[in-house]
N, C-alpha and C positions, 0 to 999 in steps of 0.2 A: 065493533067500538065501543069503548065504554065512556058513555057521553056525562053520565053521572058523575064519576070519577074526575072528569076533565074539567068542568064545571067546577067541584069542590078542590081543586089541585088551584084553577085560576084564582076562586074566592080566597083560598088562603094566601096566595100571595100577595094581591091587591090589600087582604087583612094586615100584613107585615109592611107593605110598603106603608100604608097609613098610619101602623104604630112607630114605626122609625120619623116620619114627618111629622108628627106629634110631639115625639119624645124631644125631636132637635128643636120644634117651637117652643117648647118649654123654657130654654134657656135665653131666648132672647124676639122679641116679635116689633115689628113695626106698625106703630099706630098714627092717623092723623091725629094729634090733638090740638089745644090751644098753647103757641108758645108763646109768652107771655114777657114783654120789654115794660120795664119801669123807671119810670122818667122824672126826676125829684128835683124842685127848687128850694134850698133853705136859706131863710134870713140868719144869721148868728147873733145872738147877744150876748156881747164878749167886753173885754178892754179895746177891743180891735173892731173894724168894721171886713166885715167878712161875709160872703158870699158863696154860696158851691153851688153845683149842679152837677147830678148824679146820672148816670146813664145805665140803666142793669137789665138784664135779660135773665131766663131760664138757661140749664143747660140742655143740647140740643138730644144729650140721650140721657137716659135714667141708667145710675149704677150703683150696684148694690150699696157702696159706701154714703152714697146719698143717702140712705133711709136714716142711716145711725145720725144724720146731724139735720133730720127734717127737712130736706130738700134745700140745700142753698143754694142762693144766687150771685151772680157776681156780676160784674161793672168796670165805669170809670168814673172818677170824678174830678171835675175842676174847681178848684178854690182862687176866687179872688181875696187877696187880705191886703187892709189897708192899715199900718202901723200907729197913724196918728201922730208920729213924730217926724220932722223932716226927716231928719238925719239916718230912720228907717226905711222909710221910703212905702216901697209895695211889695206885693210877692205876688206871683202870679203857680200855681201847682197843678200838674196831672198824676192822679192816682190810681192805682188799683186797688179795689175792694172785693170782698166777701159779706156776703151778707147771712146772717146765722136766726135760724127761727128759735127762739130760747121759750114762746109760746106763742101758742096761735090757737086762735075762736073761731069757728068758720062761721057760728050763729051770726056772731056781729062782726063779722070782716074785721077783725082786730088782730095785730100781733106785737109781740115784744121782740126786735131785732137787735143782734149787737153787729157792729161792722167797724173791722179793724180794716186799713188801708194803708199802704205805702206808696211812697214814689219820689218825684221829683221837684224842685220850687227853684222858680227863678227869682231872685233878688233884685229890686233896680236901683238899690245905692247899699255898697258895703265899706267894711273899714279903710280909711285911709291914715297916715299920722300928720297928713299937714291939711289936706280937706275936709276928712270927714273923721276925726279922730272920738269924737263919742258914741259913734257905732260901735261896739265892742261886741255886737250880737252874731253879725256876719261879716265874716274873713273871706266869701267867696260870694260870687254871683248865681252860680248854681249848688244848691244842697241839699241834703234828705229831707224829706215830709212823711212824718208819720203823722195818722189819724183814727183815733177809736173812739167811736160814739153809739149810744145806747139811745134807740126812740121805740116811742109806741106811736104805730100807727094803725091808722083806722081806715078800709080802701072803700070804693066806691059808695061814697056819702050821696053822691052827684053823678050820674051815668058812672063813667071810668076815673074820677077825679075825687081823691083821696085827703085826707090831714092827718099830718104828724109833727109831734114834738119829741124832744129829746135832750138829753148832755155828752156831751165830748170833751173829749183832752188831743191838744193837737201840739206837736213839738217840730220844730224845723233845727238842723245844724248839720254842717259841714263835715261831722264823724272827725276836726282836728286832722285834717289836710292842709289846712292852714288855719295860725292862728290872729287875732282872737276868735274865738269859737264860744262863747258865751251860750249860744244857742236862743229860742226863742221857745217857751211853752206856757200855755193858756188853755184853761177850762173855761166851756162854755154852753148856752143854752141856744136852743135851735127850735125853730118853728116852720114849719114848710107846708107845701102843697106835691101831691105827688099825680103822676096820671099813666094808670095800667093800658096798652097798645098792647091788642091781642089780633092774632092770625092763625090762621091752620096749617101748619105745618108738621110734616111726616118726622116723627121723634123714633127714635131707637130704643125702646122701652126692654130694658133687662131685666126679667123677672127671676133670675138666680137669685135662689137660697142662698145664706151667707154660709160660705166654709165653718165648720165646727172648728174653734179658736181652742189652743194651748199656750199656755204661759211659756215664754221661751228665751232664752239669749243671747245676742247677738255681738262680735267684738267687731269694733270697727279702727279705722286710723284714717288720719285727716291731716292734710297742708293746707295753709292758709298764708296769702302775704296782704301788708298792709304800706302805708305811707303814711307820715303822721308828722306833725311840727310839735315841739316841747317849748310853748311859751311865743309871747310875740317878738321877732326877731333873732330866733335861740333853731337851735341844730333839728335839721328834719332826718328823719329817721326812715329808713326801710327795714319792716320786719318781716320774718320768717316765723311761720309754728306749724309746729309738727305734734298730731297729738294720738293719744290710745284711748279709749276707752270702751266701757262694754255698757250695753244697751237690753233692759232688764223690761222684756213688753210684758204686764199684767192684765193687760186686756185689749180688747180693737184697736183705741186708739191713743192708748199711755203707755208711756214706759217712764220707767227711773236708768238715769247716767250716772257713770263714776268713770274716771279716768283722770291721765295724769299727761300734761304738755310743757313743750320746752320753747319757751319766745325767746329769739334772739335778733337783738334790734341793732341794725348797724347804722354807724352814720354816714351819711352823702353829704351833707352841707352844715358845715358848722365846727365849732372847737372841743363840744364834747367827744364822750369816750362811746366807743360801741359797748355793749354789755348784753348778758345772758339774765335768764329768770326759770326757774322750774313752778310749774301750779299743778296743783291738785285739786280737781273739782267735782261737784256733783251737779245735775242738772234735772230736768223734767223736759218729757218730748211728747208734744199734742198733734198726732198724727192725722190729715186731712187730706184725703187723696194721696196724690202724688207728693204733695208739700208738708211739711211739718216744721213747728214751733219750739224753741228750746231755750228758756230761760233759765241761766246755770247762773252757779257762786261758786268762786275758787279762793285757794290759800296760796301762796306763795312760799314753796316750802325752802325755797333757794332762792335769795337778788340782793344785789350790792348793797353795801353798808348805807350806802350814802340815798339809797331808795328807800323812802319812808312808809310806801304802801303797802301794806299786809295782805288783804283781801281785794279782789273785785268781782265783777259782776258784767254779765256777757248775755246780750239775744242775738240768739239764730236761727235762721230762715235757712233751710234746705229744701232740695227741690230734687226728687230721684229723678236721672234719666235713663237709668237702665236698672236691672236685678241688683245689681253691685256697687252701681256709681251713681254719686248725687253731688248737687252743685251746692254749694253755700255762699252766704253773706251773714256776716254778725257784726252787734257794732257790741265794743268792750268797755266798761266806765271805770269810774274809781268813785262807788255812789254815784254820784250825778253829774263827775266830771267824766265825760266821753276822752279816753285814750285814741280809740282809733276804729276805724270800719274797713274790716278786711275779708278776702273772696277767697273762697277754695275749692277742693276737691275731699270727698268721703271716698273711702272705698270699703266694701264690707267685707270682712274677710269668711 
């Protein structure tokens, strides 16, 4: 019996198995790490009385795209707003927010953070032609709420308590579902306290290397619908939007867009006529994981003679639900005047 040969064969098999396990572990591993929760309370200095409470947390897994954005974290923000005018009342908002480290210094536990947020607001008082004609800002009780802030934060000044201050921009509007809809825009300065709560948690840490990137071009078709009103007590329109566009991805997170779209607005209430418009647009896309944000500007190549707008703007939010399909929500405006909020589907050809 060749004992030495059998031992050598067994050793080689174990070595091969060890190499396979090690190779698979290079792609992802589970580690026990500190999962952090961030609680922030802000007192906002502005033309209104505003207080916000944010509850944020780290991701439960670390993915390659997180490294591109210096490990962002996410959360929910609650905002109370008193407009100081009796006819405007108050609003209560719930928003989903991302937090991106623009600059982070470990020595001083300080960072510069950009926080965009989107959500819904409840307005306690709305326009009424008899009882509240002064409130031309809010036509509905439920409205969209956008918030963008830039804060400088110093963590763990005393135990887990930190201090932060920043500037922000606050917008609330119903997307012209019902007029009047002047909306409310406000810039502010905030100061607040934060508390970091840490606990041991098993986190999936993906240590995959980023795949080599190649510039590429993709073709898309999209369809969206919206409901909006033109002027107080005027016609209500149902709009269908059909788009085709090209997205040129020139780096991992950025792309340039060029496309055409047809707007079909059908009157469903009122004495106005249905009409069509043809638009040509260009835009920029910023990719954040499965989410992307696209500011766009367009030109009406065709429109009715009585329609006096020649350009339009749009801010689109897209969420990828699969390799081919994505959900979209977008706000279309003519300068600072909102036309509609639309919802739709994108398909990658």
